N, C-alpha and C positions, 0 to 999 in steps of 0.2 A: 578542220571544222567540217562536219557533215552538213548535208542539205537542210536537215531538220534543225540542227544547232544554229544555222544562220537565220532561222525564223524566230523572231522575237514575239513574246507575249506583251501586249500593251494593257495598261490599267484602263479601266472603263472611262476614267475622266481624262486620260492622256490624249492630247491632240497629236496626230501624226503630222510629220513635217510636210507642209504643202509644196515645198520646193524639191522634195525628194523624187527625182525622175527615175530612180533605179529600184525603188521598192514600192509596194502597195500593201494596203491594210485589207485583210479579209476578215469579215465578221461572221461568226457562226453562232447561231442560236441552237441550244440543245432543247428540243421539244419535250424530252422525257423528264427533265429536272429543272427546267427554266434557266439554266446557266447560259451565259453569253461570254464568248471570248473574242478577242481582237488579236489577229496575228499579222505582224508586219513581216513580209517576205520579199526577198529579191526577185525582180521580174524574171530572172534566169532560173529560179526554183521551179520544179515541177509541181503541177497540181497535186500529184501523189505525195510529195513531201509536205505540202501544207495539210493534206488529209492525214498523214502520219502524225504530224504535230498536234492536229486536233484531237486525235484519238489519245495521244499521251496527256494532253491537258485535261481532257475529260475523264482520264483514267479509265479508259474503256478498251476492250478487245474488239477488233473488227469482226462482224458476223456477216454472212452472205445476204441476209435480208434487211441489213441496215439501209437507211435512206438518207441521201444527202442531196438536196435540191436547191437551186437558185431561187431565192425569194423574188417574187415579181414574175419571172419567166416560167418558173416551175420546171426547169430543165435539170435532169439528172446529171450530177457532177462526176460520179464515179467513171463512166465511160470515157471521160475526157482527161483522166488522170495522167496520161503519158505526155500531155502538152506542157510546155513551160507556161508560167503564169502570163508572160508576155504574149505568147501565142494565143492562149486562151482568150485574152482580152482582145487581141487583134482580130480574132475570128468572130467577135461579137458575142461571145458567151458571158452572160452575167456581168454586165458592165459595172454594176454597183458593188460586186464582190460581197454580197450578203447571202449566206447560205443557211439553210435549216437542216438540222440533223435529227433523225428519229432512229432509235435502235429497233431491232427486229421484234421487239415485244411492246413498244410503247409509242406515245406521241402520235404525230402525223399531220 
């Protein structure tokens, strides 16, 4: 199983397991089309693998001017993609794991 296959897509109404200490749910809002996805990822997964799964679920190709920021903090997620999700959270990045995506031509 690849890293992106280990990341599950949750239905909007599905409640994540509160007692799951090994996985977290990342919510991503697509500002271009209004779609929202919820991805349950292992803490050991890299932020990059979550980003890859996001692109796959939104059926998009990554472009250099795409933006992915933490809602609330406004921090750019892309430069932190090499971190594991666990390290990302431990370092205090985006504790609510709610991101906003905008393609290079829309949203924002």
